[in-house]
C-alpha positions, -999 to 999 in steps of 0.1 A, spaced: -142 -22 -482 -118 -45 -500 -107 -14 -518 -97 4 -486 -81 -26 -471 -59 -30 -501 -51 7 -497 -42 4 -460 -22 -31 -460 -1 -28 -493 24 -5 -479 27 -23 -448 32 -56 -467 58 -41 -488 76 -24 -460 74 -59 -441 87 -80 -472 115 -56 -479 123 -55 -442 124 -93 -439 141 -102 -473 155 -73 -489 172 -51 -466 204 -49 -486 191 -55 -520 169 -24 -521 187 2 -502 164 26 -481 184 55 -487 178 51 -524 142 39 -525 127 49 -493 119 86 -504 101 70 -534 80 49 -509 71 76 -485 64 100 -516 40 74 -525 25 74 -492 21 112 -495 -1 108 -523 -20 80 -507 -28 97 -474 -18 132 -480 -48 138 -502 -71 118 -482 -105 132 -477 -127 130 -445 -106 101 -429 -99 100 -391 -124 111 -360 -105 147 -361 -113 155 -394 -142 177 -384 -120 196 -360 -92 200 -385 -116 216 -410 -131 238 -382 -96 250 -373 -87 255 -409 -118 275 -412 -112 293 -379 -77 304 -391 -88 315 -425 -115 340 -411 -84 363 -404 -71 380 -435 -36 374 -448 -18 398 -424 10 390 -395 -18 387 -371 -34 357 -391 -6 333 -382 8 351 -352 -25 352 -336 -28 315 -334 -12 295 -311 7 272 -337 19 301 -361 36 279 -388 6 258 -390 -16 287 -394 6 305 -418 5 270 -440 -34 273 -435 -36 308 -448 -11 302 -476 -31 268 -487 -66 289 -487 -48 316 -508 -39 291 -536 -74 274 -533 -60 243 -521 -80 242 -490 -74 218 -459 -62 194 -484 -32 216 -491 -26 216 -451 -26 177 -448 -4 171 -479 24 196 -463 21 184 -427 22 145 -441 51 156 -460 69 171 -431 60 140 -412 75 116 -441 108 139 -444 114 133 -405 108 95 -408 131 92 -437 159 112 -419 155 91 -387 154 57 -408 185 68 -425 204 66 -393 196 28 -383 210 -4 -399 175 -19 -407 153 9 -420 126 -12 -437 122 -34 -406 119 -6 -385 93 12 -411 73 -20 -406 69 -17 -370 66 20 -376 37 19 -398 6 5 -381 1 32 -357 22 62 -362 18 64 -399 -18 48 -405 -32 65 -374 -9 97 -361 0 108 -395 -34 103 -409 -57 116 -382 -34 144 -364 -20 168 -391 -7 193 -365 9 169 -345 21 147 -375 38 175 -387 56 184 -352 64 148 -347 82 149 -384 103 179 -373 111 165 -341 123 134 -358 145 157 -379 159 171 -346 166 137 -331 186 129 -360 206 160 -359 213 155 -322 224 120 -328 249 137 -355 259 161 -327 243 189 -344 231 204 -311 221 239 -320 200 231 -353 184 202 -331 172 228 -305 158 250 -333 138 223 -346 121 216 -314 111 251 -315 98 250 -349 80 219 -342 63 240 -311 48 264 -339 29 234 -354 20 215 -323 33 232 -287 33 197 -270 64 191 -288 79 211 -257 79 177 -239 109 165 -258 133 194 -242 145 177 -211 155 145 -229 173 167 -255 191 187 -225 198 154 -208 212 137 -238 234 170 -245 250 172 -210 258 134 -212 274 137 -246 297 167 -234 300 161 -198 341 159 -201 343 188 -226 352 222 -218 323 237 -236 298 219 -213 296 249 -188 285 277 -215 264 249 -230 244 243 -198 241 280 -193 227 283 -228 203 254 -225 196 266 -189 185 302 -203 165 286 -235 148 259 -210 140 292 -186 126 312 -216 106 282 -231 92 272 -197 79 307 -189 62 308 -222 46 277 -215 35 286 -181 18 319 -195 8 311 -227 0 273 -230 -5 258 -194 -36 279 -188 -52 263 -222 -44 229 -212 -56 232 -177 -89 244 -192 -91 217 -219 -82 186 -198 -96 198 -164 -120 225 -161 -138 221 -193 -152 185 -175 -145 162 -205 -133 126 -203 -97 123 -212 -94 85 -209 -79 65 -239 -88 31 -243 -59 25 -266 -32 40 -244 -19 5 -232 -17 -12 -265 3 17 -279 24 25 -246 34 -11 -240 54 -17 -272 72 17 -266 80 4 -228 95 -29 -243 115 -8 -270 128 15 -241 138 -15 -218 157 -30 -249 177 3 -254 182 8 -218 195 -29 -214 218 -27 -243 226 11 -252 232 11 -291 258 30 -309 234 54 -325 233 82 -298 226 86 -260 195 105 -268 178 72 -273 186 63 -240 173 95 -227 140 89 -246 136 55 -233 138 69 -196 111 92 -206 88 66 -216 94 49 -183 83 82 -166 52 83 -187 41 48 -181 44 55 -144 24 86 -147 -2 64 -167 -3 41 -138 -7 69 -112 -31 90 -132 -54 69 -153 -78 98 -157 -57 117 -180 -47 88 -201 -55 108 -234 -28 134 -225 -1 107 -220 -12 90 -250 -6 120 -272 26 131 -257 41 95 -260 40 98 -296 72 119 -293 91 92 -279 83 69 -310 118 70 -324 128 45 -295 104 20 -315 123 26 -344 158 23 -329 149 -8 -312 133 -26 -340 162 -21 -360 192 -25 -335 180 -54 -315 184 -76 -345 222 -79 -343 225 -74 -307 222 -98 -277 189 -88 -258 160 -104 -242 135 -103 -271 148 -138 -286 179 -160 -286 184 -158 -323 185 -133 -352 157 -152 -371 136 -152 -339 138 -116 -332 128 -108 -371 97 -132 -365 90 -114 -333 90 -79 -346 70 -90 -377 44 -108 -354 41 -78 -333 33 -56 -364 10 -79 -380 -10 -82 -349 -10 -49 -339 -24 -41 -377 -48 -68 -380 -62 -59 -343 -66 -22 -354 -81 -27 -384 -104 -58 -374 -117 -49 -342 -113 -11 -335 -147 6 -338 -126 37 -347 -112 21 -373 -145 10 -388 -161 45 -384 -136 68 -395 -113 49 -417 -138 33 -439 -145 38 -466 -111 53 -480 -116 84 -498 -89 103 -517 -95 134 -538 -70 123 -564 -84 88 -570 
């Protein structure tokens, strides 16, 4: 028990200490990759952790019942995930090889996004309790998709439009719910280039892409989701939706109240969070679906945690008070999750790793 808590809390307190006291002394661009690499060793090689572990292993076995042919990864809905599963099996790495690759993709996305903000260690502290310890550890397909989406958002923030949209398509090959980011990306691109001569051909190109993806979604994906979430009769209410959605909503309000210089994409993501919050209020029976989709808008929390420190906003009146507020939020979330969640006690304890 103590060993497990040390494993889970040590990376959190390292990020907290660096974010509060050593942001400039230990630059993230130089040491962040080392930190995330160590996380990959700790969580990438995990064994039987998380409530979705049995489902992950079952999906892996189902994919590998097919032979190493084009059909073996194009037959599945998430083509790249299926391909990595088959490749891992061919190297006798099993599900652990898949988990390591997915976690590494996620960490690459986190590193890319954090390099954009002014206080990356502080943002990492706020991002760790849920999006690393829960999402990246429990959802291997969606964590890989999220990592690629973080790379996509970073590219769009640098005005690299075509690569950013291509990353969304690649992310859909791990988990097709990544398509939810397309409206925010399209809106951000239109706002960014509204006075540019290229806006009309760009709008046509994006409209064609959106049309193609919407047709694919309605014919290939939507029937599956309708069955899974409506016709199968399962209960898809999430008791933890609001503790996770409210911090995103607060972060989105910070971004909306004072747009930061990083990119307008974060303002568009913020408005999407407001829409998701409204849907959660109007349709509480589908809170699990909203909970899963909200994961893709988590970069707003990264930006707000970093940029709200030097900016004037409604979180607190001084820089020190804002630091304390963000640290307190992170600690409260971390302690509450590890102390009172039955899911944590059941699925994250004891900690198990095939390396040590």
